[in-house]
N, C-alpha and C positions, 0 to 999 in steps of 0.2 A: 473321738473314739476313746474308750476306757481301757486302762491297763488291766482291769478286772474281768474283762470279757474273755470268754472261751475263744480259742483260735477260730472256730468255725463261724462265729458271729461276724467277724471282720469280712468274711467271704460272701455273706448273704446279700441278695438283692430282693427284699421283700415285695410281695404283691401289693399293688396300690389300688385300693377300692375306689369306687366312684364317690364324688363329693357328696356329703350329707350336710346341707346347710342348716344353721341353727334356726333360722326364721321359716315360718310356713308360707311366706309370701313369695314363693317361687313356683314356676312350672318345671317340674322335676322329671326329666325324660332321660336320665343318665345312668340309672342303676337297674333297669329292667324289673322294677317292682310292678305288681299288679295294681292298676288304677282302681279296681273294685275291691270292696272289703271282703273278709272271709265270711263263711256261713254263719248266720246267727246262732246256729247250734254250737259253734266253737266258743262263743262268748258265754253261752249258758253252761257249757261243760267246765270251762275254766272257773266261772263263778262258783259252781258247786264244789270244786276241788280245793278252794282256798282254805277250807278248814283243816286240810290234811297236811299243810306245809311243814309241820313239825316232824313228819315222817319222811324217810328216804323214799325215792321212787323205786320202781322195779329195776333192778340192775340190768336186765336184758331187754327191758321195754317189751315184754312178751305180749301184752295187750295190743300194742301198736303193731307188732309183727303179725299177729293174727288178722288185724284189720287190713294191712297191706296185702297179705296172702289172699284174702277174700276178694279184694279189688283186682288184683293182678293174676288171679287163678293159678297160684303156686302154693307150695307147702310152706308153713311157717319155718321149717328147717332150712328153707332156701332164702330166708330174709335176714338181713343185718340192719340195725337201726343206729343212727348216730346223730351228733349235734350239727345238723346241716350236712349237705352233700360234700362240702369242703372237708369236713372231718372224715367222712366216709372215704373220700378220695385219698386223703393223707394216709389213712390206715392201709389202703390198697397199695400205695407206693411202698410202704414198709413191708407189708405182709406178702405181696405177690410180685412186686416188680424190682425188688432189690437184688438183682443178679449182676454178674460181671459184664454181661453183654448189654449194650445200650438199649434202653427203652426208646420206642419210636412214637412220635406224635407230630402233627403238622407244624410248619413254620409259623402259620397264622392260626392261633387257636386260643383257648382260655389261658391267660398268662400266669395262672397259678401253677400250671404243670412244671415249668422249669424251676419255680420256687421250691416245690416239694423235692425235686431232684437235688437241688443244692442243699436243702436242709438235711435230707436223709442220705446224702452221698450216693445217689442213684445215677449212673451214667446214662446219658440220653443223646439221641440224634434227631434233629428235626427233618421232616420230609416236606419239600415244597408243595404247596397247592399248585394247581395248574393255572393257566392264564385267565381262566374264568373264576378263579378262587374256589375251586372245587377239589375235593379229595380224590386222588386216583389210587384205588385199592391195589392196583398192580405194583405200585411203588413200595408197598409194605411187605412184599414177598422177598425178604432178605433176613439174614441172621438178626435176631432181636431177643431182648430179655423181657419182652412184653410190648403191647401196643395200646395207646390211649387215644380214643377218638371221641370228641364231643359231637353228638348227632341229635339235632342240628348243631352245626359247628358255631362257635362263638369266636369272634364277633361277626362272622359273615352271615350267619343265619341259614346257610344252605344245608340240605339234608341228604343222607345216603339212603337208598332203598334197602329193604331187608335182605334182598337177594345178594347184594354186594357185600354186606356185612357177613353173611353166611359163607360166601365164597372165600372171604378173608380168613374166617375161622378154620375152614377146611385146609387152608394152605399154611396155617401156623398152629398145628395141633399140639406143639410142645411148649407154647408160651401163652400167657393170659392176654385176652383182649378185653380191655375195660372200655365200655361204651357209656359215656356221660350223657344221660338223657334229660338234662335240666330243663330243656325247652320243648321236649317232644310233644307235649299235649296241645301245642298250638299249630300242629300241621305236619309233624314228622311221623315216621313209622317206628313204633317201638319194636325192639328185638327180644323182648322178654320171652316170647314163645319159643325162642331158640335155646333157652337155658337147659331144657331137658335133653336136648340132642347134643349139646356141646359143653363139656365139663370145664372148658377153658374160657367161658364167657362170664363176665361180671357186668351187670347193668346197674348204673348208679342213677338215682332219682332224687328230687327235692320237692318239698311242699311249699317252697318259697314263692314260686312263680304262679303256677296254675291254680294253687289253692290259697293264694294271698296270705301266706304265713311266713313271710321273710323274717318277721320279728320274733318268731318262736324258735327258729333254727332247728328244723327237722329234716333229716335226709335218710335215705335207706339204700341198700343194695340188694340185688337179687342174683343168685348164682347157685352153682352146685354146692351142697353141704360142705364139701372139702374146702372150697374157697371161703365160704362163710365161717368155717371153723378157724381159718387163719386170721380173718379179721377179728373174730372174737378174742383170740389169744393176744393180739396186739392191743385191742381195746382194754382188756382186763389187766394189761400190764401198764396201762396209761391212766385210765379213769373208769372206775367201776360204774359210775352214775352219770353218763354224758347227757342224758335227757331228763329234765326235771318233770315233776308230776303234772305241771300245767301244760308243758309241751306235749306230753303223752296223751292226755285226755283231749286237748285241743286238736291234735293231729287225727286222732281216731274219729272225733266228731266231724272233721272236715272230710275225711275219706268216705264216711257213711252218707254224707249229703250229696248224692250224685246230681240231683236237680240243680242245686246251686252251682256246682262245679261246671256242669254243661252250659248253664246260662252265662256265667261270667267268661268261660273259655270262648264261647261263640262271640261274645261282645268284644273280646280282645282281638280275635281274628278279624272281625268286621272293622274294628278300628285300625288295624294294621293295613288293610286294603284301602281304606279311606286315606290314610297317611301316604301310602305308596302312590296312589293316583295323584294326590296333590303335589307330591314332590316331582313326579314325572311331568306334570303340567308346567312346573317352574323350570324345567330343563335339567333336573338332576338325573343322574344314573342311579338306579336302585337295584341291588342284587336280589334275586329271588330269596324270599325268607319263609321259613317254616317255624319261626320263633316269635317272641313278643317284642321284637324290635326290627328295625330296618337298618341296612348298611348302605350308605349313600354318599355320592360325591357330586360336586358341580364342576363342569368343564372349565368355567371361567372364574371361579372364586376359590381362594385358598381355604382349606378346611380349618386351620388354626385361627385364621382371621374371622371366619364365620362363628367358630366356637366362642371367641372373645366378644364378638358383637352381640351374639345371643345372650351371653352372660350379662352384659350391660343392660339387657332388657329383662333380666331375671328369668331367663330360660336356660336350663341346664341340659346339655347333651354330652356325649362322650367322644373323646378323640384319643387315638393311639398313635404316638409319635414313633412309629415302627416302619422300617423299610417295606415298601410295596403297598402299605395301607395308610400312609401319612396324609393322604388327601381325602380319606373317608371320614364320615361321622357316623357313629352308631346312635340311633334315636329310638328310645323305648316307646312302646305304645302307651298312650295316656287316654284321657277322656276326650270326647268330641270337642269340648271347649279348649283343651290343651292343644289339640291338633290345629284348630282354627287359628289360635293365637300364634302358634309356631309358624304355620304356613304364611300368615300375613307378615310376620317379621321377616321371614326368608324372602318373601316377594319384594319387600322394600330393599333388602340387602343385596339382592341379585339383579335388580332392575337396571 
């Protein structure tokens, strides 16, 4: 620790992202990246934009906002764009959730949420998932400074139906509900259609997963213009140009190629079901998943030991050393070849 650090730095417990190995000779199923490439139109658009890099990008990414609005059937005034959904979420914690009453989110969820709270001094309280690792919306009817739900949840992969989200909105009319839909395209139910009816709903999305653009860092939020205005005020007090020119044109091209999106999305869903069936045959328990990963455990093998043994075979999966889920592994959907290699390794390790 350095004597030059600000006091808050000593108190932070930063988010730990999944391992990104230097070598390409790995089966990488630990960071929920899409195994299929982005639309060819993305590469064409980025190539055509290279001659403009001496110029600043659009401060508000208005071209991207219009493309998002067209796909999601909303007004551009209801769209906010940011440098990945992580940045969008960070701005939401500052702009909409920084009250004296604690923010609520599940005890098992995206582990960046408590990191945001620590950084921005936002009080929070975790709400336990039930015994089946599902969110119980009744538990969130309590005083709060906002609610944050990943839907589908991460790392469990389980999803709430639209009706339950709307029920929760109606019972918390005076606080903001942030619904993080990073994985919704793989089988969850989006709640974007509720935005016009509920001014306290903010839906956060990313192009990293279902559009194969993790490397471009593009995210957005959809909500009432009043909520969007708060995000814009925070963004413009932090960074006027969060999205570069290549990210903007690439994201727009991806959003407009609906055929590629549907083809790769269907392939990921099919791969998830193949992986799930294979794990069940090996005796694993697999939670229902509406995401591009599965959350699984074996009744007779320690999860950390399996993680280490797979790594020795150059296969990466994710493990969270957290109470209640320390015996689970989160396995991203890969290619058919990735799944076959993984299942064969697990077959030998659990025999």
